[in-house]
C-alpha positions in Angstrom: 143.8 144.0 47.5 144.4 146.5 50.5 145.2 145.4 53.9 141.5 146.4 55.1 140.4 143.2 52.3 143.1 141.5 53.4 142.7 141.4 57.0 138.7 140.4 56.3 140.0 137.4 53.9 142.2 135.9 56.8 139.3 136.6 59.5 136.8 134.2 56.7 139.7 131.6 56.8 140.5 131.5 60.5 136.8 131.3 61.0 136.7 128.8 58.9 139.2 126.5 59.8 138.4 126.6 63.5 134.8 125.6 62.8 136.2 123.1 60.5 138.5 121.7 63.4 135.3 121.6 66.0 134.0 119.3 63.5 136.6 117.5 62.7 137.0 117.0 66.4 133.3 116.1 67.5 133.8 113.5 64.5 136.2 112.1 65.7 134.8 111.9 69.1 131.9 110.4 67.6 133.0 107.6 65.6 135.0 106.3 68.8 133.2 106.6 71.2 129.8 105.2 69.2 131.9 103.0 67.2 130.2 104.2 64.3 131.8 102.5 61.0 130.9 104.7 58.2 134.1 104.8 55.7 136.4 102.8 53.7 139.6 102.7 54.8 141.9 105.0 52.4 138.9 108.1 52.8 139.1 107.6 56.9 142.9 107.9 56.9 142.3 111.3 54.3 140.0 112.6 57.0 142.4 111.5 59.9 145.2 113.4 57.6 142.9 116.3 57.0 143.6 117.9 60.3 147.1 119.1 59.2 145.8 120.8 56.6 143.4 122.6 59.1 146.1 123.5 61.4 148.1 124.7 58.3 145.6 127.0 56.9 144.5 128.2 60.3 148.2 128.7 61.2 148.6 130.9 57.6 145.5 133.1 58.1 146.8 134.0 61.9 150.2 135.0 60.7 148.7 136.8 58.0 145.9 138.4 60.0 148.0 139.8 63.1 150.6 141.2 59.9 147.6 142.7 58.4 146.6 144.2 61.5 149.7 145.9 62.9 150.0 147.3 59.3 146.3 149.4 60.0 147.2 150.1 63.1 150.4 151.9 61.9 148.4 153.3 59.4 146.1 154.6 62.0 143.2 153.8 59.5 139.6 154.0 61.0 137.5 152.4 59.7 133.5 153.4 60.9 131.5 149.7 61.5 128.5 150.4 60.1 125.1 148.2 60.4 125.9 146.8 63.5 122.4 145.2 64.9 121.8 144.1 61.7 125.4 142.0 61.4 124.7 141.0 64.9 121.2 139.5 63.4 122.8 137.8 60.6 125.7 136.4 62.8 123.1 135.0 65.4 121.4 133.3 62.4 124.6 131.9 61.8 125.6 130.4 64.6 122.2 128.5 65.0 122.9 127.0 62.0 126.2 126.1 62.6 124.9 124.5 66.2 122.1 122.5 63.8 125.0 120.6 61.9 126.5 118.9 65.5 122.6 116.9 65.4 123.0 116.5 62.1 126.4 114.5 61.4 125.8 112.7 64.3 122.6 111.4 62.8 124.4 110.8 59.1 127.4 109.2 60.9 124.7 106.7 63.2 122.5 106.3 59.5 125.6 105.5 57.9 127.1 102.9 60.3 123.4 101.3 59.9 124.0 100.7 56.6 127.1 99.4 56.9 126.4 96.8 58.8 123.2 96.4 57.0 125.2 96.1 53.8 127.4 93.6 55.5 124.7 91.3 56.6 123.5 91.1 53.0 127.3 90.0 51.8 127.4 87.2 54.7 123.9 86.0 54.0 124.5 85.7 50.8 128.4 84.4 51.1 126.2 81.7 53.3 123.8 80.9 50.8 126.3 80.6 47.8 128.9 78.6 49.7 126.1 75.6 51.2 124.6 75.1 47.8 127.5 75.1 46.2 129.3 72.8 48.5 126.5 70.5 49.6 128.2 67.3 49.8 130.8 68.5 51.9 128.4 70.1 54.6 126.4 66.7 54.4 130.1 64.9 55.4 130.5 67.6 58.0 126.8 67.1 60.1 128.0 64.0 60.6 129.3 65.1 63.4 131.7 62.5 65.5 133.9 63.5 68.0 137.0 61.5 66.6 140.7 63.0 65.0 139.2 62.0 61.6 136.4 64.1 61.7 138.7 67.3 63.0 141.1 67.1 60.2 138.6 66.4 57.9 136.7 69.7 59.2 140.2 72.0 59.2 141.2 70.6 55.4 137.5 71.7 54.3 137.2 75.1 56.1 140.6 75.9 55.0 139.7 75.5 51.2 136.5 77.1 52.0 138.0 80.4 53.4 140.4 80.4 50.3 138.4 80.3 48.2 137.5 84.2 47.4 139.8 86.7 48.1 137.8 88.9 50.2 135.9 85.7 51.6 135.3 85.8 55.4 136.3 83.2 57.8 134.4 79.7 57.6 133.8 77.7 60.8 131.0 75.4 62.2 129.2 75.3 65.0 128.5 71.5 66.8 126.2 70.4 69.9 128.1 68.2 72.0 128.5 67.1 75.7 131.4 66.9 78.0 130.2 64.6 80.8 126.3 65.6 81.9 127.0 69.2 80.3 125.9 70.6 76.7 128.6 71.9 75.3 128.8 74.4 71.5 132.4 73.2 70.1 133.5 75.0 67.4 135.9 73.8 64.9 138.1 75.7 61.5 140.6 75.8 59.6 143.4 76.0 62.4 142.4 72.9 64.1 145.3 70.6 62.9 146.7 67.7 64.9 149.8 66.1 64.7 150.0 62.3 64.7 150.5 61.7 68.5 148.2 64.5 69.7 144.8 63.1 70.5 142.3 65.7 70.6 140.3 66.9 73.6 136.5 68.4 73.9 137.5 70.9 76.1 140.1 72.8 74.0 137.0 73.4 71.0 134.5 75.1 73.2 132.8 77.8 72.1 132.5 80.5 74.3 129.0 82.5 74.3 127.2 84.9 75.8 123.8 84.3 77.2 122.0 85.3 73.9 124.1 83.6 71.9 123.4 80.6 73.5 119.7 80.9 74.0 119.9 81.1 70.2 122.3 78.4 69.2 120.0 75.9 72.0 117.4 77.0 70.0 117.9 76.1 66.6 119.7 72.5 68.4 116.9 71.8 69.8 115.3 71.8 66.3 113.1 75.4 67.9 114.3 77.6 65.2 116.4 77.6 61.9 116.5 81.2 61.5 120.0 82.8 60.8 121.6 85.5 63.1 123.9 88.4 62.7 125.3 90.6 64.8 127.3 93.5 64.5 129.8 95.3 66.5 133.3 97.5 67.0 133.7 96.3 63.8 133.2 93.1 63.8 130.6 91.1 61.6 129.0 88.1 62.5 126.4 84.9 61.0 125.5 82.6 62.0 123.2 80.2 59.9 121.6 76.5 60.1 122.6 74.0 57.9 120.5 70.9 58.1 121.1 67.5 56.6 118.7 64.9 57.7 118.2 64.9 61.3 121.9 66.5 61.6 122.3 69.7 61.6 125.2 72.2 61.7 125.8 75.5 62.1 128.2 77.5 59.5 129.6 80.4 61.3 131.0 83.2 59.6 133.1 85.9 61.1 134.6 89.2 59.7 136.4 92.0 61.3 136.8 95.0 59.7 138.7 98.5 60.7 136.5 100.7 58.9 132.8 100.8 57.3 131.6 100.6 53.5 130.6 103.3 52.8 132.5 105.7 50.7 134.9 105.5 47.6 
């Protein structure tokens, strides 16, 4: 392979490396700014490490290009370029294709994020249904809510067992409605709520802080105005509110799971 061909090859490698670097930065910014969760953890880590390979490829191509360009200059070899107009037209088409890849990449990331959320939603709903169906006696007991130490300890013990049944199972909590004075509040119980013998529980320690949208939803459920579940996804955090009715009592099974990564990929 003569020096001219090597120079052309290294030019192409350098251009491809720069292009890959630009797209890598675009994808990284899109994932970070818009909080897209698309890839599995191992693919995400490989994606971050790939920038080292791109820099190594670019550096090698630049060094070889400089070396063989100096050789060509020293040899004073003049190559006449033909068909410059056709080449420029072809370059413009190639540039347009490369620019169009940016919105295509963004769209794919967005759709991947939506798919990840949908997969997680289906998983949480399926988990909640199986959990309630297989542990009806437990949830019937939990639905007989009374703010007493015995109830809190029973709930903590049962929720700990339910959360550990399956390795990949989301954290299980329950939400109930109560009052503090004349103020309606929502209380959340989980497997951490273990009390010492001397400790007396206080309702204010169990208050579940909510946003306006969540509070409206919970109020409707506990007032019997709605029985539908509610799913939300934000920055890798997935939440499912799953109402459970036993007689005249209502509690909400609250499943939560946080992942730094999405689920699309292998």
